[in-house]
C-alpha positions in Angstrom: -51.4 134.6 92.2 -52.2 133.5 88.7 -55.9 133.6 89.1 -55.4 136.9 91.2 -53.7 138.5 87.9 -56.0 137.4 85.3 -59.2 138.2 87.5 -57.9 141.5 88.5 -56.5 142.3 85.2 -60.6 141.8 84.3 -61.8 143.6 87.0 -60.1 146.5 86.0 -60.9 146.8 82.0 -64.7 145.7 82.8 -64.7 148.3 85.5 -68.6 149.1 86.1 -69.8 147.3 82.9 -72.8 145.2 83.3 -73.6 143.2 80.2 -70.5 141.4 78.2 -70.7 139.3 75.4 -67.7 136.9 75.1 -66.3 135.7 72.0 -65.8 132.4 72.9 -63.7 130.1 70.4 -63.4 127.1 72.5 -59.8 127.5 72.7 -57.7 127.9 75.6 -57.8 131.8 75.6 -61.4 132.8 75.2 -62.0 129.5 77.9 -59.8 130.9 80.4 -61.4 134.7 79.6 -65.3 133.1 79.9 -64.1 130.5 82.8 -62.9 133.8 84.8 -65.7 135.6 84.3 -68.0 133.1 85.7 -65.8 133.1 88.1 -65.8 136.8 89.3 -70.0 136.8 88.8 -70.4 134.1 91.4 -68.3 135.3 94.0 -67.8 139.7 92.8 -69.8 140.7 90.5 -74.0 138.8 90.7 -74.6 141.9 88.5 -72.6 141.2 85.6 -74.5 140.1 82.4 -73.1 137.0 80.6 -73.4 135.7 77.2 -71.1 134.4 74.6 -71.0 133.9 71.1 -69.3 131.5 68.6 -68.7 131.8 65.3 -68.6 128.4 63.0 -67.1 129.3 59.7 -67.0 125.7 58.8 -63.7 125.5 57.9 -62.6 122.7 59.6 -64.1 118.7 59.7 -64.4 118.9 63.6 -66.2 122.5 63.4 -69.4 120.9 64.6 -67.7 119.2 67.4 -66.1 122.2 68.4 -69.7 124.3 68.6 -70.5 121.6 70.4 -68.1 121.2 72.9 -68.4 125.0 73.0 -72.5 125.2 73.8 -71.9 121.9 76.9 -69.6 124.5 78.1 -71.9 127.2 78.5 -74.4 125.2 79.6 -71.9 124.4 82.7 -71.5 127.8 83.5 -75.2 128.9 82.7 -73.8 131.6 80.6 -76.3 131.6 76.9 -74.7 130.9 73.6 -75.2 132.2 70.6 -74.0 129.6 67.6 -73.3 131.8 64.0 -72.4 130.0 61.1 -70.7 131.8 58.0 -69.8 131.6 54.9 -65.9 131.7 53.7 -64.8 131.6 49.6 -61.5 129.6 50.0 -60.5 130.5 46.0 -61.2 134.3 46.9 -57.7 134.5 48.2 -56.6 135.6 52.2 -58.8 133.4 54.4 -57.7 134.3 57.8 -58.7 138.0 56.4 -62.3 136.4 55.4 -62.9 134.9 58.5 -61.6 137.7 60.5 -63.8 140.0 59.0 -66.9 137.7 58.5 -66.1 136.8 62.7 -66.8 140.6 63.4 -69.7 141.1 60.9 -71.3 138.5 62.6 -70.0 139.4 66.6 -71.5 142.7 65.7 -74.6 142.1 64.5 -75.7 140.6 68.1 -74.1 142.8 69.7 -76.7 144.5 71.7 -77.0 148.4 72.6 -75.8 147.9 76.1 -73.4 145.4 76.0 -69.7 145.4 75.0 -67.9 142.8 73.0 -65.0 140.5 74.9 -61.9 138.8 73.1 -59.3 136.9 74.6 -56.6 138.9 73.1 -53.5 138.6 75.2 -49.3 140.2 75.5 -48.2 137.3 73.0 -50.9 137.9 70.6 -49.9 141.9 71.3 -45.9 141.1 70.4 -47.9 139.1 67.2 -49.7 141.5 65.9 -46.6 144.4 66.4 -44.6 142.5 64.3 -47.0 142.0 61.8 -47.4 145.3 61.5 -43.8 146.1 61.3 -43.3 143.5 58.7 -46.0 145.4 56.5 -44.1 148.7 57.1 -46.3 150.3 59.4 -46.4 154.2 60.7 -47.1 155.0 64.5 -51.0 153.7 63.8 -49.4 150.6 63.1 -47.6 149.5 65.6 -50.2 150.7 67.7 -51.1 146.7 67.3 -54.1 146.4 69.4 -55.7 148.7 71.7 -57.3 147.5 75.0 -60.9 149.2 74.3 -62.4 150.0 70.9 -65.9 150.5 69.5 -67.3 149.0 72.3 -65.0 146.4 72.1 -62.5 145.3 75.3 -59.4 143.0 75.6 -58.9 142.5 79.0 -56.3 139.7 78.3 -54.1 142.3 77.0 -51.6 142.4 79.5 -51.6 138.1 80.5 -49.0 135.9 79.0 -49.7 133.1 77.4 -47.8 130.9 79.8 -50.4 132.2 82.8 -53.4 131.9 80.4 -52.3 127.9 80.2 -51.6 127.7 83.6 -54.9 129.1 84.9 -56.5 127.2 82.6 -54.3 123.7 83.7 -54.6 124.7 87.7 -59.0 124.8 87.3 -58.5 121.8 85.1 -60.5 123.2 82.1 -61.4 121.2 79.3 -61.0 123.4 75.5 -60.2 122.5 71.9 -57.1 122.4 69.9 -57.2 124.3 66.2 -55.4 122.4 63.6 -54.6 125.2 61.5 -53.0 126.7 64.6 -49.9 124.6 63.6 -49.9 125.5 59.9 -47.0 127.8 59.7 -47.9 129.2 56.3 -49.9 131.9 57.9 -47.7 134.4 59.2 -49.3 134.8 62.6 -48.4 130.7 63.0 -44.6 131.1 62.0 -44.4 133.5 64.4 -45.6 132.2 67.2 -44.3 128.3 66.4 -40.9 129.5 64.4 -39.2 133.3 65.6 -40.7 134.1 68.6 -39.6 130.5 71.0 -35.9 131.3 69.6 -36.5 135.6 70.1 -38.0 134.8 74.6 -34.8 132.3 74.8 -32.5 134.8 74.1 -34.7 137.6 76.3 -37.8 136.5 78.0 -39.0 140.0 78.3 -39.7 140.6 74.9 -42.9 140.6 74.4 -43.5 143.2 76.9 -40.8 145.6 75.6 -43.3 145.2 72.4 -45.7 145.5 74.3 -44.8 148.9 75.8 -43.7 150.2 72.5 -46.4 149.6 71.6 -48.9 151.7 73.8 -46.1 154.5 73.5 -46.6 154.2 69.0 -50.7 154.4 71.3 -49.8 157.4 72.7 -48.1 159.5 70.0 -50.7 158.8 67.7 -53.0 160.2 70.7 -51.2 163.2 70.7 -51.1 163.5 67.3 -54.8 163.1 66.4 -55.2 165.4 69.6 -53.1 168.6 68.0 -54.4 168.2 64.9 -58.3 168.0 65.9 -59.0 171.7 65.7 -57.3 171.9 61.8 -58.8 168.4 60.7 -62.4 169.5 61.7 -62.4 173.5 60.4 -61.3 171.1 56.8 -64.6 168.7 57.1 -67.5 170.3 55.3 -71.1 168.9 57.4 -71.5 166.3 54.9 -67.9 165.0 55.5 -65.7 166.0 52.4 -62.6 167.2 52.8 -61.3 171.0 52.0 -58.4 171.3 49.9 -57.5 174.9 51.4 -55.5 175.2 53.7 -54.6 171.4 53.5 -52.9 172.4 50.0 -50.9 174.6 51.8 -50.0 172.2 55.2 -46.4 170.0 55.1 -46.2 166.8 53.2 -46.2 165.8 56.7 -48.7 167.3 58.1 -51.3 166.3 55.1 -51.0 163.2 55.3 -51.9 162.9 59.0 -55.0 164.7 58.5 -55.8 162.3 55.4 -55.6 159.5 57.4 -57.8 160.8 60.3 -60.5 161.5 57.0 -59.8 157.8 56.4 -60.4 156.5 59.9 -63.1 158.8 60.0 -64.7 157.1 57.1 -64.3 153.9 58.1 -61.9 153.2 55.5 -59.0 150.6 55.1 -55.9 153.0 56.2 -53.4 153.3 52.4 -50.2 152.8 52.3 -47.6 155.0 52.1 -47.4 155.2 48.3 -51.3 155.6 48.1 -51.5 158.4 50.0 -49.0 159.8 47.4 -51.2 158.4 44.4 -53.9 159.8 45.8 -52.5 163.5 46.4 -50.6 163.3 42.8 -53.6 162.0 40.8 -56.8 163.4 42.2 -55.7 166.6 43.8 -52.7 167.7 41.9 -55.7 166.9 38.5 -55.8 169.4 35.4 -58.2 171.8 36.9 -60.6 170.9 33.7 -60.5 167.1 34.4 -62.7 164.7 36.1 -60.0 162.3 38.5 -60.6 159.4 40.6 -58.9 156.7 42.5 -60.1 153.7 43.5 -59.7 152.8 47.1 -60.2 148.6 48.1 -64.4 149.8 47.7 -64.2 153.3 47.2 -63.6 156.1 44.8 -61.8 159.0 45.7 -63.2 162.0 43.4 -62.1 166.3 44.0 -64.7 168.8 42.9 -64.9 172.7 44.2 -61.6 172.2 45.4 -63.0 169.0 47.3 -62.2 166.2 48.0 -65.4 163.2 48.1 -65.5 159.9 49.0 -67.9 158.0 47.5 -68.4 154.2 47.3 -67.5 152.6 43.5 -70.7 153.2 41.0 -72.2 150.7 38.4 -71.9 152.2 35.0 -75.7 153.4 34.4 -75.1 155.6 31.6 -77.2 153.9 28.7 -79.9 152.3 30.5 -83.4 153.0 29.6 -86.2 151.6 31.8 -90.1 152.0 31.0 -92.3 153.5 33.5 -96.0 153.8 33.2 -96.4 156.4 35.7 -98.6 154.6 38.1 -96.2 153.5 40.5 -93.0 154.2 42.3 -90.3 153.0 40.2 -86.7 151.2 42.0 -83.8 152.7 40.8 -80.7 150.7 39.5 -77.7 150.7 41.7 -79.4 151.9 45.3 -80.1 155.3 43.6 -83.0 155.6 45.2 -86.9 155.0 44.3 -88.5 157.1 41.7 -92.3 158.8 42.2 -94.5 161.3 40.4 -96.9 163.6 42.5 -99.8 165.3 40.7 -100.6 167.3 44.5 -98.2 170.4 44.6 -95.4 172.2 43.6 -95.8 170.8 40.1 -93.4 172.1 37.5 -94.1 169.3 34.1 -96.5 169.2 32.2 -98.0 165.1 31.7 -96.6 162.9 28.5 -99.5 163.0 25.7 -101.1 159.2 24.9 -98.5 159.0 22.1 -95.4 159.4 24.2 -93.8 156.6 25.7 -92.3 157.4 29.4 -88.6 156.5 29.8 -85.8 156.7 32.7 -82.2 157.5 32.1 -79.3 158.7 32.6 -77.4 160.4 30.3 -78.2 163.2 27.7 -75.4 164.8 25.7 -76.7 168.0 23.0 -77.7 171.5 23.4 -80.7 172.2 26.2 -83.8 175.1 26.7 -84.4 174.5 30.1 -87.0 176.7 31.6 -86.4 180.3 33.0 -83.4 180.6 31.1 -82.8 182.1 27.9 -81.6 180.8 25.2 -80.4 177.2 25.1 -77.1 175.6 26.7 -74.7 172.5 26.4 -75.7 170.0 29.2 -72.6 170.3 30.2 -73.0 173.8 31.5 -75.8 173.2 32.8 -74.6 170.3 35.3 -71.9 172.9 36.1 -74.1 176.3 36.8 -76.2 173.6 39.3 -73.4 171.9 40.6 -73.8 168.7 39.9 -70.7 166.6 40.6 -70.1 164.7 37.2 -70.2 161.6 38.4 -73.6 162.3 40.0 -75.1 163.6 36.5 -75.4 159.6 35.3 -77.2 159.1 38.3 -80.0 162.1 38.2 -82.3 160.2 36.5 -83.9 162.2 33.2 -87.8 161.9 32.5 -88.0 161.4 29.0 -91.3 161.6 26.5 -90.2 159.4 23.3 -86.8 161.1 22.6 -87.2 164.3 24.0 -85.6 164.8 27.7 -88.0 167.0 29.7 -86.7 167.4 33.4 -83.8 165.9 35.4 -85.0 165.3 38.8 -84.6 167.8 41.7 -82.6 169.9 38.8 -84.4 171.5 36.0 -87.3 170.8 33.5 -86.9 171.6 30.2 -88.7 173.9 28.0 -90.8 170.7 26.0 -91.2 169.3 30.0 -92.8 172.9 31.0 -96.2 172.3 32.7 -98.6 172.1 35.8 -99.2 169.1 35.4 -96.5 166.4 37.1 -93.7 166.1 39.5 -91.5 164.2 40.2 -88.3 163.0 43.3 -86.1 160.2 44.7 -86.6 159.0 47.9 -83.7 157.0 49.4 
């Protein structure tokens, strides 16, 4: 009966998929998942293509022997195995999160376009995930815990309890490894597993199933919210994925925050807290009209320009750089700005430097300039504004200088001192 429950759950979720990559740690959960899949392949799904991946974190002195165990087991089951080593920094804090991020990054590097990732999270893991989200004060999105399927990632054992998994493993006399870190209740998840949930389950044996039901209801609620807001969201979204502030500013706070969360999710950014959302609105959206506001969220920055919100990488300071260039070969610009090239074939709008003029590339200009096809001089700030260059791009746009004379801002304008028809410049990514 236990075998049937597990195999049926897997069959229901893998459906007609033909290629699976199983995250195999050697622990009892992933051992049961991989064993059950090999049984299904032999008995019902001979078309199923299985492979496995073991991520070697190097956190335990036993990691090498665990890798060997996985390799031996996969040889017995005739499942190809990838062993991938990752490096973590114990001094960088939150080793759990580091390990998880490194694990999934490594796995997705190996996931083929026609494959689905299979992991062995189960009912008890779902309960722990829900309680951890509750501890963080999460809303419906966080309390949705783990979906059975998302982003080419399948969790076919999510309705199966740890007790059922262990019973299956013992029935088939499977061998698995025990990670000693699983007994360290310093980690929040282990604390729940070892100290809290046994007591709760003793009082309420169906607690994990009830939590899973609540998580499922939260998933449905979140899906409904997204469905209802989808049309509004896409009307606010520009073709470059900026977010229009009008009519967002007229929405209720609840609707506005839901739209902002959809935007962050679409951009693949870690979800901000309620407090961070409020600060983003106050310090960026509600900043004075002539301000240049910025809010840093994780490894991104949120900016406002011309009534739109931008989500950008964190840029290095390039304002004081001066780079010599001989014009003969492309110049790789700093901070992933791109590659600067000179052209002599067509659409030429600059003059060549004279023999006594040294060429440099800079990212800052000041004062007043007279540019080609404009009468009189203008402040550089006004020129940037006229060309609709956002403030953060003004120190990422390469400026060509001959000696101390600004000749052009590449792709934006040419000064009267640089006017000519002998050379042109462009930046490619």
